[in-house]
C-alpha positions in Angstrom: 15.8 -21.6 14.6 12.1 -22.5 14.6 10.7 -25.2 12.6 6.9 -25.2 11.7 4.9 -28.1 10.2 1.3 -27.7 9.2 -1.1 -30.6 8.9 -4.9 -31.2 8.7 -5.6 -29.8 5.3 -7.8 -31.7 2.8 -10.9 -31.5 0.7 -14.3 -30.7 2.3 -17.7 -29.7 1.1 -19.2 -26.3 1.6 -20.4 -25.9 5.2 -17.9 -28.5 6.5 -15.1 -28.2 9.0 -11.4 -28.8 9.2 -8.9 -28.4 12.0 -5.4 -27.4 11.0 -2.4 -28.0 13.2 0.9 -26.2 13.4 3.6 -28.1 15.2 6.4 -25.9 16.6 9.9 -27.1 17.3 13.2 -25.4 18.0 14.1 -22.4 20.1 11.5 -19.7 19.8 13.4 -17.2 22.0 11.4 -13.9 21.7 9.1 -15.2 18.9 5.8 -15.2 20.7 3.2 -15.0 18.0 1.9 -17.8 15.7 -0.1 -16.6 12.8 -2.1 -18.4 10.2 -2.0 -17.2 6.6 -3.6 -18.4 3.4 -2.9 -17.9 -0.2 -5.4 -18.7 -2.9 -4.2 -19.6 -6.4 -3.1 -16.4 -8.0 -3.7 -14.3 -4.9 -1.7 -12.6 -2.2 -0.8 -14.1 1.1 -3.5 -13.1 3.6 -3.2 -13.1 7.4 -6.3 -14.6 8.9 -5.6 -15.4 12.6 -2.9 -15.1 15.2 -2.2 -15.9 18.8 0.3 -14.7 21.4 1.3 -18.1 22.8 3.2 -16.7 25.7 0.4 -14.6 26.9 -1.8 -15.6 29.9 -4.7 -13.8 28.4 -6.7 -14.7 25.4 -4.6 -12.6 23.0 -5.9 -13.5 19.6 -6.5 -11.8 16.3 -8.9 -12.6 13.4 -9.5 -11.0 10.1 -13.1 -10.0 9.6 -13.8 -12.6 7.0 -13.2 -15.5 9.4 -14.5 -14.1 12.7 -17.2 -16.3 14.1 -16.1 -19.2 11.9 -12.5 -19.9 12.7 -10.9 -20.3 16.1 -7.2 -20.3 16.9 -6.0 -22.1 20.0 -2.9 -23.7 21.4 -2.0 -26.7 23.5 -0.6 -26.3 27.0 2.9 -27.2 26.0 2.9 -24.3 23.5 4.2 -26.7 20.8 1.0 -26.9 18.7 -1.3 -24.2 17.5 -4.6 -25.2 16.0 -7.0 -23.5 13.6 -10.5 -24.8 13.8 -12.4 -23.9 10.7 -16.1 -24.2 10.5 -18.8 -23.2 8.0 -16.3 -23.4 5.2 -17.0 -21.8 1.9 -15.4 -22.0 -1.5 -13.7 -18.7 -0.8 -11.7 -20.5 1.9 -9.9 -22.6 -0.6 -6.2 -21.9 -0.4 -2.8 -23.1 0.8 -2.7 -22.4 4.5 0.6 -21.5 6.3 1.5 -21.0 9.9 4.3 -18.5 10.8 6.2 -17.5 13.9 7.2 -14.0 14.8 8.0 -11.5 17.6 5.1 -9.1 18.0 4.9 -7.1 21.3 2.9 -4.2 22.7 -0.7 -3.5 23.2 -1.3 -3.2 19.5 0.6 -6.3 18.4 -2.5 -7.4 16.5 -2.1 -4.4 14.1 0.8 -6.2 12.6 -0.5 -9.8 13.0 -1.7 -10.0 9.4 1.4 -8.6 7.9 3.7 -11.4 6.4 6.9 -9.3 7.0 6.1 -9.4 10.8 7.1 -13.1 10.9 10.5 -14.7 10.9 9.7 -18.4 10.3 7.2 -20.1 8.0 6.0 -23.6 7.4 5.5 -25.3 4.1 1.7 -25.0 4.0 -1.2 -27.4 3.9 -3.9 -27.3 1.1 -7.5 -26.7 1.9 -10.0 -27.2 -0.8 -13.7 -26.5 -0.3 -16.1 -27.6 -3.0 -19.9 -27.6 -3.5 
C-alpha cells in the first residue's frame, strides 16, 4: 500500500511560482512512476508531468502546455517528488494530484498522462492563479 500526500498549493498571482510536494510512504514495490495530474472545476483530470523515480536517467514526462514552465524532480531518498511551477497563468488553476503507478518500457511516457495507469492517488492540493 502506498500513501501519497500533496502539499504546497495556494493562491498566487499570474506570473508567480509555486512548488508542490508529494510525500510518498509505504511499500511501492514495482510502482516506479510518480505522476502529477490536475483537474480544473468542471474539467477532466489531466496528466501534466511524471517521473520514473527508480531510474538513474532523467526519465521525465511533460505535457506540452507545461513544458518549459514546470519541472518535476525527486529527492535522493525517493520519498518526495516535487513539481516546481513557474510563470503561472489563470489556466493553471486546478486541484493538483500526485499518483503512483507501475510504468515500464522504453515508451512508458506514452501512458504517463493516463489516469488509469496509476494505482494510488493523493487527496490533492488546490492551486489558484489570479490576475
